[in-house]
N, C-alpha and C positions, 0 to 999 in steps of 0.2 A: 808406313809397317803395319800397328795393329789395326785391327778394324772395329767402329765405331759403334760395337757389340759387346764390349766387355765393360762393364761398370765397378767402379772403387764400394769397397766397402768401408766399415766404420773401423775398420782396422785396421787399415792400410792397406790391403789387397786387391785384388782388382777380379771381380765373378765373369766366370767367362760364361758358364750353363744353367739356366737356374729350371727347376722343375716347380714352375707356377702351378699347375695342380692339384700336385700332393697334397696341398694342405684344402683342396675342395675334397678330392676322392677317401682320405684320409682324418682321422685322429691320431694327432702326431702325442705321443706321450712320453718320448724323448729324444734329443739330436746331442750327435758326437762328430766328433772331426776324425777321420780315417788318411791317412797317407797313401798314395796310387801309384804302384809299379808302370811308370811307362816305358815306350821304348823313343828315341832322342826324333823321331818325325812326328812321334804324337804330340810331343813338349811343344814342339814347332809348331805345330797344326792349333794347338790352345792356344800360347801366343799369339798365333791371328784371331782369335777369337773364335773358330769353328768346332762345334762338341754339341749335343742335343742327349740328354739325359732323361727326357719327356716316356721314352716307354720304359726304362732301364729302372733295374732292381736288382739288391745285392742277396746273392744266395750263400748258404753255407754250406762248405762241402768238406768234411773231414774236420778238422783243427784249422781251418782257413776260411775268409772270405772272398768271394768275389765280385764285383759289378760287373752285373752281366747288358748286354743288350746299349750300354752307352753307345754312341753312332759319335768317334770321333775320325774325320776324313783324311784319306792319306794328303798329306804335303805334298805339295803340286813339283814341289823342287828338290824332289827326290823321289822321284817314283822307279826308281832302280831295289832303292831299301827301305818301298814303302814297307806297310802293316796293314794289317786286316780290319778295318775300321770298326766293326762291330765283336771283335776277339772279347771274351774274357778276362777282365783286368782284378790281377791279386791287388786287395787292400790292404794297409800296413796296422795293424792291430796289437796292442797287449794282450796277453793271452786269458787273462781275468778279464777283459772287455769281448773277447771272443766268444766265450763260454756264457760271461752272460747273455750277450746276443743269440747265440745257436739255443741254449736255453728257453728263453722268451718265444722264441721261433718256434720252435719244437712244443711248448707246454700251452701256451697261452692263445695258439695261432697268430701271433704277431707277423706284421712283414715288415723289411730292411728296405726303405726307400730313400732313394738319393735325392734333396733336394738343391743343393748347388754344385758345381763343382770349380773350385776359383783358386790362385797364386796368392799365395801370405806375404808381408811382409819381403821375408827374406827369399821371395821369388821361387818356394816349390809348391808344385800342387798339389792338394789336398781336395777331398771328399765333403762336404757336410748329410750326414747321414740320420738319418730318422727311423725308430722304433715305433711303429704304427701300426694300428689295426682301420680295418676299412668300413667307410661310412655308410647307412644303408640311406636309400633314396631321400626316406623318412628327415635326416637325420639333416640332410644335404638342405633339403628345401626349407629348414628350421632354419638353418645358417642364414641363407639365401633374405630370409623376413628380416630376421634380426636384422642382417647390415641393412636392409634398406628403409626401416624402422628408423635405425641411428643415422641415417641419413636427412630422412626425412623430416628428424628431430631438430635437425642440425640447422636446414633449411626454414624451417619457423623460425628457431632463435635468433639466427639472423636477419631476419624480418623483421621483426620487433626490436 
């Protein structure tokens, strides 16, 4: 029934899609959880573990926030009632959270990046959003250098 691509989280839910590239490309300031408005066929497709948020981002339009460019493929068993795979999906947040996020995006030039789509313990689809700003190439190189040094240090400590 479920594909092997789903991963259990520490809170008891299952992760359907992750954006691993986001932590490399962006300096993450804050993360928050948002609900997502889905059609029934989208939920069934997510339960099978089919989704991609590599190219996705969240966009503030008016007093709503939408998840744009997230790819949830059509559910094979429901071709007649299918959905558009890359349609914008409304995110469910409190008004104060929306105002805070849109203010940060407009004033500080930050970006809303989805880190993961997952089902919580109650089986409700959620999106983990990050408020982040883009890293420059120099910052990325420094992060890789630090990570490599830590690995080398661990190897040296184990060798002793």
